[in-house]
DSSP file (Angstrom, degrees, kcal/mol; ACC not computed):
  #  RESIDUE AA STRUCTURE BP1 BP2  ACC     N-H-->O    O-->H-N    N-H-->O    O-->H-N    TCO  KAPPA ALPHA  PHI   PSI    X-CA   Y-CA   Z-CA
    1    1 A M              0   0    0      0, 0.0   138,-0.2     0, 0.0     2,-0.1   0.000 360.0 360.0 360.0 134.7   -3.6   11.4  -15.4
    2    2 A T     >  -     0   0    0      1,-0.1     4,-2.3   135,-0.0     5,-0.1  -0.346 360.0-109.1 -80.7 166.9   -5.8   13.2  -12.9
    3    3 A V  H  > S+     0   0    0      2,-0.2     4,-2.8     1,-0.2     5,-0.2   0.917 120.5  51.0 -61.2 -44.3   -4.6   14.3   -9.5
    4    4 A K  H  > S+     0   0    0      2,-0.2     4,-2.7     1,-0.2    -1,-0.2   0.925 109.1  50.1 -61.0 -45.0   -6.7   11.7   -7.8
    5    5 A E  H  > S+     0   0    0      1,-0.2     4,-0.5     2,-0.2    -1,-0.2   0.913 111.9  49.4 -59.3 -42.6   -5.2    8.9  -10.1
    6    6 A Y  H >< S+     0   0    0     -4,-2.3     3,-1.1     1,-0.2     4,-0.3   0.947 114.7  43.0 -60.7 -50.2   -1.7   10.2   -9.3
    7    7 A L  H >X S+     0   0    0     -4,-2.8     3,-1.2     1,-0.3     4,-0.6   0.819 105.2  63.2 -69.8 -30.9   -2.3   10.2   -5.5
    8    8 A Y  H 3X S+     0   0    0     -4,-2.7     4,-2.5     1,-0.2    -1,-0.3   0.638  81.8  82.6 -69.4 -11.9   -4.2    6.9   -5.5
    9    9 A K  H <X S+     0   0    0     -3,-1.1     4,-2.3    -4,-0.5    -1,-0.2   0.860  87.9  54.5 -59.4 -34.0   -0.9    5.2   -6.7
   10   10 A A  H <> S+     0   0    0     -3,-1.2     4,-2.0    -4,-0.3    -1,-0.2   0.928 109.6  45.7 -65.4 -44.3    0.2    5.2   -3.1
   11   11 A L  H  X S+     0   0    0     -4,-0.6     4,-2.2     1,-0.2    -2,-0.2   0.877 111.9  52.1 -67.3 -36.7   -2.9    3.4   -1.9
   12   12 A D  H  X S+     0   0    0     -4,-2.5     4,-2.2     2,-0.2    -1,-0.2   0.903 108.5  51.0 -64.3 -40.8   -2.6    0.9   -4.8
   13   13 A A  H  X S+     0   0    0     -4,-2.3     4,-1.8     1,-0.2    -2,-0.2   0.903 109.5  50.6 -62.7 -40.9    1.0    0.2   -3.9
   14   14 A K  H  X S+     0   0    0     -4,-2.0     4,-2.3     1,-0.2    -1,-0.2   0.900 108.7  51.8 -63.9 -41.1   -0.1   -0.5   -0.3
   15   15 A K  H  X S+     0   0    0     -4,-2.2     4,-2.4     1,-0.2    -1,-0.2   0.900 107.6  52.3 -62.7 -40.5   -2.9   -2.9   -1.5
   16   16 A R  H  X S+     0   0    0     -4,-2.2     4,-2.4     1,-0.2    -1,-0.2   0.885 109.1  50.4 -63.3 -37.6   -0.3   -4.8   -3.6
   17   17 A I  H  X S+     0   0    0     -4,-1.8     4,-2.3     2,-0.2    -2,-0.2   0.922 110.0  49.9 -64.3 -44.0    1.9   -5.2   -0.5
   18   18 A D  H  X S+     0   0    0     -4,-2.3     4,-1.9     2,-0.2    -2,-0.2   0.893 111.2  49.1 -62.3 -40.6   -1.1   -6.4    1.5
   19   19 A I  H  X S+     0   0    0     -4,-2.4     4,-2.2     2,-0.2    -1,-0.2   0.920 110.8  49.7 -65.0 -43.9   -1.9   -9.0   -1.2
   20   20 A K  H  X S+     0   0    0     -4,-2.4     4,-2.3     1,-0.2    -2,-0.2   0.883 109.0  53.0 -63.3 -37.8    1.7  -10.2   -1.4
   21   21 A Q  H  X S+     0   0    0     -4,-2.3     4,-2.2     2,-0.2    -1,-0.2   0.900 108.2  50.4 -63.4 -40.6    1.8  -10.6    2.4
   22   22 A Q  H  X S+     0   0    0     -4,-1.9     4,-2.2     2,-0.2    -2,-0.2   0.906 109.0  51.5 -63.8 -41.5   -1.4  -12.7    2.2
   23   23 A V  H  X S+     0   0    0     -4,-2.2     4,-2.5     1,-0.2    -2,-0.2   0.917 109.2  51.4 -60.4 -43.3    0.3  -14.9   -0.5
   24   24 A L  H  X S+     0   0    0     -4,-2.3     4,-2.6     1,-0.2    -2,-0.2   0.917 108.4  50.7 -60.5 -43.7    3.3  -15.3    1.8
   25   25 A E  H  X S+     0   0    0     -4,-2.2     4,-2.1     1,-0.2    -1,-0.2   0.905 111.0  48.9 -61.3 -41.1    1.1  -16.4    4.7
   26   26 A E  H  X S+     0   0    0     -4,-2.2     4,-2.2     2,-0.2    -1,-0.2   0.895 111.5  49.3 -65.9 -39.9   -0.6  -18.9    2.5
   27   27 A L  H  X S+     0   0    0     -4,-2.5     4,-2.5     2,-0.2    -2,-0.2   0.903 110.3  50.4 -66.0 -40.7    2.7  -20.3    1.2
   28   28 A R  H  X S+     0   0    0     -4,-2.6     4,-2.3     2,-0.2    -2,-0.2   0.900 110.4  49.9 -64.6 -39.6    4.1  -20.6    4.7
   29   29 A T  H  X S+     0   0    0     -4,-2.1     4,-2.2     2,-0.2    -1,-0.2   0.909 110.7  50.3 -63.0 -41.9    0.9  -22.5    5.8
   30   30 A K  H  X S+     0   0    0     -4,-2.2     4,-2.2     1,-0.2    -2,-0.2   0.909 109.9  50.0 -62.6 -42.5    1.4  -24.8    2.8
   31   31 A A  H  X S+     0   0    0     -4,-2.5     4,-2.4     1,-0.2    -1,-0.2   0.891 109.5  51.4 -64.3 -39.6    5.0  -25.4    3.7
   32   32 A E  H  X S+     0   0    0     -4,-2.3     4,-2.3     2,-0.2    -1,-0.2   0.909 109.4  50.3 -63.7 -41.5    4.0  -26.2    7.3
   33   33 A R  H  X S+     0   0    0     -4,-2.2     4,-2.4     1,-0.2    -2,-0.2   0.913 111.3  48.3 -62.5 -42.3    1.4  -28.7    6.1
   34   34 A I  H  X S+     0   0    0     -4,-2.2     4,-2.5     1,-0.2    -1,-0.2   0.907 110.2  52.1 -65.2 -40.9    4.0  -30.4    3.9
   35   35 A T  H  X S+     0   0    0     -4,-2.4     4,-2.2     1,-0.2    -1,-0.2   0.911 110.1  48.4 -61.9 -42.4    6.5  -30.5    6.7
   36   36 A I  H  X S+     0   0    0     -4,-2.3     4,-2.3     1,-0.2    -1,-0.2   0.913 111.0  50.9 -63.5 -42.8    3.9  -32.2    9.0
   37   37 A E  H  X S+     0   0    0     -4,-2.4     4,-1.8     1,-0.2    -2,-0.2   0.895 109.8  50.4 -62.0 -40.0    3.0  -34.7    6.3
   38   38 A I  H  < S+     0   0    0     -4,-2.5    -1,-0.2     1,-0.2    -2,-0.2   0.911 112.1  47.2 -65.2 -41.4    6.7  -35.5    5.8
   39   39 A K  H  < S+     0   0    0     -4,-2.2    -2,-0.2     1,-0.2    -1,-0.2   0.869 113.3  48.1 -67.7 -36.8    7.2  -36.1    9.5
   40   40 A E  H  < S+     0   0    0     -4,-2.3     2,-0.2    -5,-0.2    -1,-0.2   0.803 116.3  42.6 -76.2 -28.8    4.1  -38.3    9.9
   41   41 A R  S  < S-     0   0    0     -4,-1.8     2,-0.3    -5,-0.2     3,-0.1  -0.580 104.0 -80.0-108.9 172.6    4.9  -40.5    6.9
   42   42 A V        -     0   0    0     -2,-0.2    -1,-0.1     1,-0.1    -2,-0.1  -0.586  62.9-100.6 -68.7 134.1    8.0  -42.1    5.7
   43   43 A Q        -     0   0    0     -2,-0.3     2,-0.4    -4,-0.1    -1,-0.1  -0.297  42.9-168.0 -61.7 137.9    9.9  -39.4    3.8
   44   44 A S     >  -     0   0    0      1,-0.1     4,-2.0    -3,-0.1     5,-0.2  -0.938  31.1-125.3-125.1 152.1    9.6  -39.6    0.1
   45   45 A Q  H  > S+     0   0    0     -2,-0.4     4,-2.4     1,-0.2     5,-0.2   0.858 110.8  58.0 -61.7 -35.2   11.6  -37.7   -2.5
   46   46 A C  H  > S+     0   0    0      2,-0.2     4,-2.2     1,-0.2    -1,-0.2   0.925 106.9  46.1 -62.3 -46.5    8.4  -36.4   -4.0
   47   47 A A  H  > S+     0   0    0      1,-0.2     4,-2.5     2,-0.2    -1,-0.2   0.902 112.6  50.8 -64.5 -40.8    7.3  -34.7   -0.7
   48   48 A N  H  X S+     0   0    0     -4,-2.0     4,-2.5     1,-0.2    -1,-0.2   0.890 109.8  50.7 -63.0 -39.0   10.8  -33.3   -0.3
   49   49 A D  H  X S+     0   0    0     -4,-2.4     4,-2.2     2,-0.2    -2,-0.2   0.900 110.1  49.5 -64.8 -41.2   10.7  -31.9   -3.8
   50   50 A I  H  X S+     0   0    0     -4,-2.2     4,-2.3     2,-0.2    -2,-0.2   0.927 111.7  48.7 -63.9 -44.6    7.3  -30.3   -3.2
   51   51 A L  H  X S+     0   0    0     -4,-2.5     4,-2.7     1,-0.2     5,-0.2   0.919 110.7  50.4 -61.8 -44.0    8.6  -28.7    0.0
   52   52 A A  H  X S+     0   0    0     -4,-2.5     4,-2.2     1,-0.2    -1,-0.2   0.890 110.3  50.8 -61.4 -39.1   11.7  -27.4   -1.7
   53   53 A S  H  X S+     0   0    0     -4,-2.2     4,-2.1     2,-0.2    -1,-0.2   0.914 111.4  46.9 -64.4 -43.9    9.6  -25.9   -4.4
   54   54 A V  H  X S+     0   0    0     -4,-2.3     4,-2.3     2,-0.2    -2,-0.2   0.909 111.6  51.0 -65.7 -42.4    7.3  -24.1   -1.9
   55   55 A V  H  X S+     0   0    0     -4,-2.7     4,-2.4     1,-0.2    -2,-0.2   0.907 109.9  50.3 -62.8 -41.1   10.3  -22.8    0.0
   56   56 A A  H  X S+     0   0    0     -4,-2.2     4,-2.4     1,-0.2    -1,-0.2   0.898 110.1  50.4 -62.6 -39.9   11.8  -21.5   -3.2
   57   57 A E  H  X S+     0   0    0     -4,-2.1     4,-2.5     2,-0.2    -2,-0.2   0.881 108.8  52.2 -65.5 -37.9    8.5  -19.8   -4.0
   58   58 A I  H  X S+     0   0    0     -4,-2.3     4,-2.7     2,-0.2    -2,-0.2   0.933 109.7  49.0 -62.1 -45.9    8.5  -18.2   -0.5
   59   59 A V  H  X S+     0   0    0     -4,-2.4     4,-1.9     1,-0.2    -2,-0.2   0.930 113.2  46.5 -61.0 -46.3   12.0  -16.8   -1.0
   60   60 A D  H  X S+     0   0    0     -4,-2.4     4,-2.1     1,-0.2    -1,-0.2   0.909 113.4  49.0 -62.5 -42.4   11.1  -15.3   -4.4
   61   61 A T  H  X S+     0   0    0     -4,-2.5     4,-2.7     1,-0.2    -2,-0.2   0.882 108.5  53.4 -66.5 -38.7    7.8  -13.9   -3.0
   62   62 A E  H  X S+     0   0    0     -4,-2.7     4,-2.5     2,-0.2    -1,-0.2   0.885 108.4  50.7 -63.4 -37.7    9.6  -12.4    0.0
   63   63 A K  H  X S+     0   0    0     -4,-1.9     4,-2.0     2,-0.2    -2,-0.2   0.926 112.2  46.2 -64.1 -44.6   12.1  -10.7   -2.4
   64   64 A E  H  X S+     0   0    0     -4,-2.1     4,-2.4     2,-0.2    -2,-0.2   0.904 112.5  51.3 -62.7 -41.7    9.2   -9.2   -4.4
   65   65 A W  H  X S+     0   0    0     -4,-2.7     4,-2.4     2,-0.2    -2,-0.2   0.913 109.1  49.7 -62.3 -45.1    7.5   -8.1   -1.2
   66   66 A A  H  X S+     0   0    0     -4,-2.5     4,-2.1     1,-0.2    -1,-0.2   0.889 110.9  50.4 -62.1 -39.4   10.6   -6.4    0.0
   67   67 A K  H  X S+     0   0    0     -4,-2.0     4,-2.4     2,-0.2    -2,-0.2   0.914 110.3  49.5 -64.9 -42.8   10.9   -4.6   -3.3
   68   68 A Q  H  X S+     0   0    0     -4,-2.4     4,-2.5     1,-0.2    -2,-0.2   0.888 109.7  51.6 -63.5 -39.9    7.3   -3.5   -3.2
   69   69 A I  H  X S+     0   0    0     -4,-2.4     4,-2.5     2,-0.2    -1,-0.2   0.918 110.0  49.1 -63.8 -42.8    7.7   -2.2    0.3
   70   70 A K  H  X S+     0   0    0     -4,-2.1     4,-2.0     2,-0.2    -2,-0.2   0.925 112.4  47.7 -62.0 -45.1   10.8   -0.2   -0.7
   71   71 A E  H  X S+     0   0    0     -4,-2.4     4,-2.3     1,-0.2    -2,-0.2   0.898 111.5  51.4 -62.3 -41.1    8.9    1.3   -3.7
   72   72 A Y  H  X S+     0   0    0     -4,-2.5     4,-2.8     1,-0.2    -2,-0.2   0.917 108.5  50.7 -62.2 -44.9    5.9    2.1   -1.5
   73   73 A Q  H  X S+     0   0    0     -4,-2.5     4,-2.2     1,-0.2    -1,-0.2   0.880 110.2  50.3 -61.9 -38.0    8.2    3.9    1.0
   74   74 A E  H  X S+     0   0    0     -4,-2.0     4,-2.5     2,-0.2    -1,-0.2   0.902 110.6  49.3 -66.4 -41.1    9.7    5.9   -1.8
   75   75 A I  H  X S+     0   0    0     -4,-2.3     4,-3.3     2,-0.2     5,-0.3   0.939 111.5  49.1 -61.8 -47.4    6.2    6.9   -3.1
   76   76 A L  H  X S+     0   0    0     -4,-2.8     4,-2.7     1,-0.2     5,-0.2   0.906 111.4  49.4 -59.9 -42.1    5.1    7.9    0.4
   77   77 A K  H  X S+     0   0    0     -4,-2.2     4,-2.1    -5,-0.2    -1,-0.2   0.934 114.8  44.1 -62.4 -46.6    8.3   10.0    0.9
   78   78 A R  H  X S+     0   0    0     -4,-2.5     4,-2.5     2,-0.2    -2,-0.2   0.932 115.7  46.9 -64.8 -46.6    7.7   11.8   -2.5
   79   79 A Y  H  X S+     0   0    0     -4,-3.3     4,-3.1     1,-0.2     5,-0.3   0.906 111.2  51.5 -64.8 -40.9    4.0   12.3   -2.0
   80   80 A T  H  X S+     0   0    0     -4,-2.7     4,-2.4    -5,-0.3    -1,-0.2   0.935 111.6  47.3 -60.5 -45.7    4.5   13.6    1.5
   81   81 A A  H  < S+     0   0    0     -4,-2.1     4,-0.4    -5,-0.2    -2,-0.2   0.904 114.5  47.1 -62.7 -41.2    7.1   16.1    0.3
   82   82 A E  H >< S+     0   0    0     -4,-2.5     3,-1.2     1,-0.2     4,-0.3   0.929 112.9  47.9 -67.0 -44.6    4.9   17.2   -2.6
   83   83 A I  H >< S+     0   0    0     -4,-3.1     3,-1.8     1,-0.3    -2,-0.2   0.895 105.7  59.0 -63.0 -39.6    1.8   17.6   -0.4
   84   84 A E  T 3< S+     0   0    0     -4,-2.4    -1,-0.3     1,-0.3    -2,-0.2   0.585  89.1  73.9 -70.0  -8.3    3.8   19.6    2.2
   85   85 A Q  T <  S+     0   0    0     -3,-1.2    -1,-0.3    -4,-0.4    -2,-0.2   0.693  74.9 101.8 -73.7 -18.4    4.6   22.2   -0.5
   86   86 A L    <   -     0   0    0     -3,-1.8     6,-0.1    -4,-0.3    44,-0.0  -0.408  68.3-146.3 -68.1 142.6    1.0   23.4   -0.3
   87   87 A E  S    S+     0   0    0     -2,-0.1     2,-0.6     4,-0.0    -1,-0.1   0.826  77.8  78.9 -81.3 -32.4    0.6   26.6    1.7
   88   88 A D     >  -     0   0    0      1,-0.2     4,-1.9    38,-0.0     3,-0.5  -0.682  67.5-154.5 -83.1 117.4   -2.8   25.9    3.2
   89   89 A T  H  > S+     0   0    0     -2,-0.6     4,-2.6     1,-0.2    -1,-0.2   0.771  93.9  60.6 -64.8 -25.3   -2.4   23.5    6.2
   90   90 A R  H  > S+     0   0    0      2,-0.2     4,-2.6     1,-0.2    -1,-0.2   0.904 105.4  48.1 -66.2 -39.5   -6.0   22.3    5.7
   91   91 A Y  H  > S+     0   0    0     -3,-0.5     4,-2.3     2,-0.2     5,-0.3   0.918 111.7  49.4 -65.6 -43.2   -5.1   21.1    2.2
   92   92 A V  H  X S+     0   0    0     -4,-1.9     4,-2.4     1,-0.2     5,-0.2   0.942 113.3  47.5 -59.6 -47.7   -2.0   19.4    3.5
   93   93 A A  H  X S+     0   0    0     -4,-2.6     4,-2.8     1,-0.2     5,-0.2   0.931 112.6  46.5 -62.0 -48.1   -4.0   17.7    6.3
   94   94 A V  H  X S+     0   0    0     -4,-2.6     4,-2.1     1,-0.2    -1,-0.2   0.895 114.7  46.8 -66.7 -38.9   -6.8   16.5    4.1
   95   95 A L  H  X>S+     0   0    0     -4,-2.3     4,-2.8    -5,-0.2     5,-0.6   0.899 114.2  47.4 -70.6 -39.2   -4.5   15.1    1.3
   96   96 A K  I  X>S+     0   0    0     -4,-2.4     5,-2.8    -5,-0.3     4,-1.8   0.940 112.8  48.8 -65.0 -45.8   -2.3   13.3    3.9
   97   97 A H  I  <5S+     0   0    0     -4,-2.8     6,-2.9    -5,-0.2    -2,-0.2   0.915 119.7  38.0 -59.8 -42.3   -5.2   11.8    5.7
   98   98 A K  I  <5S+     0   0    0     -4,-2.1    -2,-0.2     4,-0.2    -1,-0.2   0.943 130.6  22.4 -76.3 -49.2   -6.8   10.6    2.4
   99   99 A Y  I  <5S+     0   0    0     -4,-2.8    -3,-0.2    -5,-0.2    -2,-0.2   0.680 131.8  32.9-101.9 -19.6   -3.8    9.5    0.3
  100  100 A I  I  <<S+     0   0    0     -4,-1.8    -3,-0.2    -5,-0.6    -4,-0.1   0.832 130.2  30.8 -98.9 -48.5   -1.1    8.8    2.8
  101  101 A D  S   <S-     0   0    0     -5,-2.8    -3,-0.2    -6,-0.1    -4,-0.2   0.571  95.4-136.0 -88.8  -9.8   -3.0    7.5    5.9
  102  102 A A        +     0   0    0     -6,-0.4    -4,-0.2     1,-0.2     2,-0.1   0.859  42.6 166.8  57.5  39.9   -5.8    5.9    3.8
  103  103 A M        -     0   0    0     -6,-2.9    -1,-0.2    -7,-0.2     2,-0.1  -0.485  33.8-120.1 -81.9 154.9   -8.5    7.3    6.1
  104  104 A N     >  -     0   0    0     -2,-0.1     4,-2.5     1,-0.1     5,-0.2  -0.477  30.9-101.5 -89.1 167.8  -12.2    7.4    5.1
  105  105 A W  H  > S+     0   0    0      1,-0.2     4,-2.8     2,-0.2     5,-0.2   0.878 118.3  52.0 -63.0 -42.0  -14.2   10.6    4.9
  106  106 A P  H  > S+     0   0    0      0, 0.0     4,-2.2     0, 0.0    -1,-0.2   0.917 113.8  45.4 -60.4 -39.4  -16.0   10.4    8.3
  107  107 A D  H  > S+     0   0    0      2,-0.2     4,-2.6     1,-0.2    -2,-0.2   0.891 112.7  50.2 -70.3 -38.7  -12.7    9.8   10.0
  108  108 A I  H  X S+     0   0    0     -4,-2.5     4,-2.2     2,-0.2    -1,-0.2   0.945 111.5  48.6 -62.2 -47.6  -11.0   12.7    8.1
  109  109 A A  H  X>S+     0   0    0     -4,-2.8     5,-2.7     1,-0.2     4,-0.7   0.919 112.9  47.7 -59.4 -44.6  -13.9   15.0    9.0
  110  110 A K  H ><5S+     0   0    0     -4,-2.2     3,-0.8    -5,-0.2    -1,-0.2   0.927 111.2  50.6 -62.7 -45.3  -13.7   14.1   12.6
  111  111 A E  H 3<5S+     0   0    0     -4,-2.6    -1,-0.2     1,-0.2    -2,-0.2   0.860 116.6  40.9 -59.9 -37.1   -9.9   14.5   12.7
  112  112 A M  H 3<5S-     0   0    0     -4,-2.2    -1,-0.2    -5,-0.2    -2,-0.2   0.457 110.9-120.2 -92.6  -1.7  -10.2   17.9   11.2
  113  113 A N  T <<5S+     0   0    0     -3,-0.8     2,-0.3    -4,-0.7    -3,-0.2   0.898  73.9 116.9  61.3  43.1  -13.3   19.0   13.2
  114  114 A Y  S   <S-     0   0    0     -5,-2.7    -1,-0.2    -6,-0.2     2,-0.1  -0.837  71.3 -98.8-127.8 166.9  -15.4   19.5   10.1
  115  115 A S     >  -     0   0    0     -2,-0.3     4,-2.4     1,-0.1     5,-0.2  -0.454  40.4-109.8 -75.6 162.9  -18.5   18.0    8.6
  116  116 A V  H  > S+     0   0    0      1,-0.2     4,-2.4     2,-0.2     5,-0.2   0.919 119.8  52.6 -61.2 -42.8  -17.9   15.4    5.9
  117  117 A S  H  > S+     0   0    0      1,-0.2     4,-1.8     2,-0.2    -1,-0.2   0.886 110.4  47.5 -63.4 -37.2  -19.3   17.8    3.3
  118  118 A H  H  > S+     0   0    0      2,-0.2     4,-2.4     1,-0.2    -1,-0.2   0.897 110.2  52.0 -70.6 -38.6  -16.9   20.5    4.4
  119  119 A A  H  X S+     0   0    0     -4,-2.4     4,-2.3     1,-0.2    -2,-0.2   0.892 109.0  51.5 -61.8 -38.9  -14.0   18.1    4.4
  120  120 A L  H  X S+     0   0    0     -4,-2.4     4,-2.3     2,-0.2    -1,-0.2   0.874 108.6  50.8 -66.1 -37.3  -14.9   17.1    0.8
  121  121 A K  H  X S+     0   0    0     -4,-1.8     4,-2.2     2,-0.2    -2,-0.2   0.920 110.6  48.4 -65.5 -43.1  -15.0   20.7   -0.3
  122  122 A I  H  X S+     0   0    0     -4,-2.4     4,-2.8     1,-0.2    -2,-0.2   0.911 110.2  53.2 -61.5 -41.3  -11.5   21.3    1.2
  123  123 A H  H  X S+     0   0    0     -4,-2.3     4,-2.7     2,-0.2    -2,-0.2   0.918 106.9  51.3 -59.0 -45.6  -10.4   18.1   -0.6
  124  124 A E  H  X S+     0   0    0     -4,-2.3     4,-1.7     1,-0.2    -1,-0.2   0.926 113.9  43.6 -59.0 -45.9  -11.7   19.5   -3.9
  125  125 A H  H  X S+     0   0    0     -4,-2.2     4,-2.5     1,-0.2    -1,-0.2   0.867 111.7  54.8 -67.7 -36.1   -9.8   22.8   -3.4
  126  126 A A  H  X S+     0   0    0     -4,-2.8     4,-2.8     2,-0.2    -2,-0.2   0.899 106.1  51.5 -64.6 -40.7   -6.7   20.9   -2.2
  127  127 A L  H  X S+     0   0    0     -4,-2.7     4,-2.4     2,-0.2    -1,-0.2   0.907 110.8  48.4 -62.3 -41.4   -6.6   18.8   -5.4
  128  128 A Q  H  X S+     0   0    0     -4,-1.7     4,-2.1     2,-0.2    -2,-0.2   0.932 113.9  46.0 -63.9 -45.5   -6.8   21.9   -7.5
  129  129 A A  H  X S+     0   0    0     -4,-2.5     4,-2.3     1,-0.2    -2,-0.2   0.896 112.4  51.4 -64.0 -40.2   -4.0   23.5   -5.5
  130  130 A F  H  X S+     0   0    0     -4,-2.8     4,-3.1     1,-0.2     5,-0.4   0.914 109.1  50.4 -62.8 -43.8   -1.9   20.4   -5.6
  131  131 A N  H  X S+     0   0    0     -4,-2.4     4,-2.0     1,-0.2     5,-0.2   0.894 111.7  47.8 -63.9 -39.9   -2.3   20.2   -9.4
  132  132 A K  H  < S+     0   0    0     -4,-2.1    -1,-0.2     2,-0.2    -2,-0.2   0.904 118.2  41.2 -65.9 -40.3   -1.2   23.8   -9.8
  133  133 A K  H  < S+     0   0    0     -4,-2.3    -2,-0.2    -5,-0.2    -1,-0.2   0.902 128.6  26.7 -74.3 -43.1    1.7   23.3   -7.6
  134  134 A I  H  < S-     0   0    0     -4,-3.1    -3,-0.2    -5,-0.2    -2,-0.2   0.655  91.2-136.4 -99.5 -19.5    2.9   19.9   -8.7
  135  135 A K    ><  +     0   0    0     -4,-2.0     3,-1.2    -5,-0.4     4,-0.2   0.971  30.8 175.7  58.5  58.0    1.6   19.8  -12.3
  136  136 A V  G >   +     0   0    0      1,-0.3     3,-2.3    -5,-0.2    -1,-0.1   0.837  68.7  69.8 -62.2 -35.8    0.3   16.3  -12.2
  137  137 A D  G 3  S+     0   0    0      1,-0.3    -1,-0.3    -6,-0.2    -2,-0.1   0.764  98.5  51.0 -57.5 -24.5   -1.2   16.5  -15.6
  138  138 A S  G <         0   0    0     -3,-1.2    -1,-0.3     1,-0.2    -2,-0.2   0.503 360.0 360.0 -91.7  -3.7    2.3   16.5  -17.1
  139  139 A K    <         0   0    0     -3,-2.3    -1,-0.2    -4,-0.2    -2,-0.2   0.464 360.0 360.0 -86.9 360.0    3.5   13.4  -15.1
C-alpha cells in the first residue's frame, strides 16, 4: 500500500459516512410518506407492516452509521498523531489539510501562502518523510 492509499482511507471513511447519511435521509422521507398515506386512508395492516419495516431499516442504518462515525474518528485521531510526528511543520500542515480536512490544492496553497505547484512539491516531500517515519509500506 502506498502512502497516499493509506492516507486516503480517512477520506474514504468520510465518504461512506456521507453516503450512509443520505440513505438515512431517504429512509426517513419514505417513512414520512407512508405515515401520511396511513393517516389519509383507512389504516391497513399492509401499510403498517411497510412502515414497521422501514422504521426497522432506519434503526439498523443508524447503528451502522454510528459505527462508521466512531471508526472515522479513530482513523482521524491515529492519522493526526502520525502526521504530527513529522518534524517539518510545512509537511504536517500540507498532510493535514489534504487528508484530514479534505481541502483541494488551490485552497491548501492559499492557506499556506504558496503557489499550487510549491504546495504539491511540499506534499511530495511530506509523503516521503511520512513513509520513512511511519513505515506505511509495512502496514
